[in-house]
N, C-alpha and C positions, 0 to 999 in steps of 0.2 A: 366736585361734581361728577357725577358719571352720566353716560349716555347709554340707555338700554339700545343694544343691538335690534332687537325684534320690533319694539314699539317705538323706538326713536324719542322716546321722553327724556329730558334731563332731571336728575334727581340727586339729592343727597344721601339718600337711602342706598345701603349696600346692595339690596337686593329688589329686582324689579323682573317680573315674567319669570319667577322661577330660576333667575340666572344670578351668580354672585359676580356683581360688577366689578368687583376690586380684583379679582383673578385676571381679567382680560388685560392683555400685554398692551402697554403703549405704544404709538406708532413711533418710528426714528428712522431717519435716513440711513442707511448702511452703504457701506463702499459699492456694494453691486447695484443699489438703486441709482448712485451718483455716477457709475460706470455706465449705465443703461442711458440715462439721460444724455452724458456726454456723447457717448456713442452714437446716439439717435441723432441729436442736434448737429452736431461738427461732421461726423463722417458720413452720415447717411442723406442729411437734409442739407449739408453743406453751408451752416449759419456760420456768419463771421462772430467775433467775439462781441461787437456791439449788438447785432443781431439777436444772440444769445442771452445779452444780458436785459435788452428790451423785453425778451419773451419770460425773463425770470421776473422782472418788474410787473409784467402785466399779470401775475397770479399773485403779487405782492411780497416777494421776497428778494434780497441782493444776492444771494448764495442758495447754491442746489443745497447744501446741506440743512437751511432752514427749512426746507419745504414740510407741510403738514401732510396728512395722506391724502386730503382733499384737492390740495394745491399739486401734488406729485401726480396724481390721475389727471387733473385740468391740465397741466402742462403737456403731459403725455399725449393726451388728445389732441391739442394744438400741435404737438409737433408733428403727429402720424397724418393729419391733414394736409400737411404741406408736401407738394412733390418732393420726390427722391432728387439729387443733384445728378447732373449728367456722369461726372467721374464716377460716381458709386455704381450707376447702371451699366457702363462699360466696364467696371471691374466684374460686376455678376456677370455680364454675358462673357468675358474671359472665362470665369470659373466653370460656367455651364457648359462651355464648349469645349 
């Protein structure tokens, strides 16, 4: 099954809206994506291991390597909505000075 990026329809056909749907790369978590999630959650937001695991569970996975594209963006949006931890703010203030 393929999903057309233009009309969002799901089809078994190879072509839709003039696009070859089999050429589109599949989503996968890379080391850079995992690093982004960990730095944002642990360093910037100051989440503990339990809080981090609860955030992963809220999007439906147990490990960051199993995130789909939608889950990845959902997790990032949730993490970005959290306030920065005070230690991160003090480090950034020291760098600015």
